[in-house]
C-alpha positions as CSV (number, residue, x, y, z in Angstrom):
1,M,57.8,106.6,134.0
2,A,56.0,105.3,130.9
3,V,59.4,104.8,129.2
4,V,61.0,102.8,131.9
5,A,57.6,100.7,132.2
6,E,57.7,100.1,128.6
7,R,61.3,99.0,128.8
8,A,60.6,96.8,131.4
9,F,57.6,95.1,129.7
10,T,55.4,96.0,132.4
11,S,52.4,98.5,133.1
12,R,52.9,101.8,134.9
13,S,50.6,100.6,137.8
14,T,53.2,97.7,138.3
15,L,56.0,100.0,138.0
16,Q,54.4,102.2,140.8
17,R,54.0,99.1,143.0
18,V,58.0,98.4,142.4
19,E,58.7,102.0,143.3
20,A,56.6,101.8,146.4
21,G,58.5,98.5,147.4
22,D,55.6,96.0,147.0
23,T,56.6,92.7,148.0
24,N,54.0,91.0,146.0
25,V,55.8,92.1,142.7
26,S,57.6,89.2,141.2
27,I,61.4,89.3,141.2
28,G,61.0,89.1,137.3
29,I,59.3,92.5,137.1
30,Y,62.0,93.9,139.4
31,A,64.7,92.4,137.1
32,G,63.0,94.0,134.1
33,V,63.2,97.3,135.9
34,L,66.6,97.1,136.8
35,H,67.5,95.9,133.3
36,A,65.6,99.1,131.9
37,L,67.5,101.3,134.2
38,G,71.1,99.7,133.6
39,L,71.3,98.3,136.9
40,L,70.9,94.7,136.2
41,D,74.4,93.8,137.4
42,G,73.3,94.9,140.9
43,L,70.8,91.9,141.1
44,S,73.8,89.5,140.7
45,Q,75.5,90.9,143.5
46,I,72.6,90.3,145.8
47,A,72.7,86.5,144.9
48,D,76.5,86.3,145.3
49,I,77.4,83.9,148.1
50,S,80.7,85.7,148.7
51,N,78.6,88.6,150.0
52,D,76.8,86.4,152.5
53,S,79.1,86.1,155.6
54,V,76.2,84.9,157.6
55,G,75.1,82.1,155.2
56,Q,78.9,81.1,154.8
57,A,79.3,80.8,158.6
58,L,76.1,78.6,158.8
59,A,77.4,76.4,156.1
60,S,80.7,75.8,157.7
61,A,79.1,75.2,161.1
62,E,77.4,72.1,159.3
63,L,80.4,70.6,157.9
64,P,82.0,67.7,159.9
65,K,84.7,68.5,162.1
66,R,86.8,65.5,161.3
67,V,86.9,63.2,158.4
68,H,88.1,59.6,158.6
69,L,89.6,57.8,155.6
70,K,88.2,54.5,155.0
71,R,90.8,51.9,154.5
72,P,90.6,49.0,152.2
73,A,89.5,45.9,153.4
74,G,92.5,43.5,154.6
75,S,94.9,46.2,155.0
76,S,96.7,46.8,158.3
77,R,97.7,50.1,160.0
78,D,101.3,49.0,160.4
79,G,101.9,48.7,156.8
């Protein structure tokens, strides 16, 4: 535990809080611990939008249903 705390640039007590799942520990500390354990790539997967189907559905719902092209002034529809 002391080696992981040292490699994560944090104290043993903070590392214990991370292990306990303390939500008051900053994301930077979690990133440091993941880096020390060789698991930092997993953090990028959490933030990857392609893994967030609910977020994608919500974003799609906010898109306009139809888009109308603006025509230049003075042009007619018949050509």
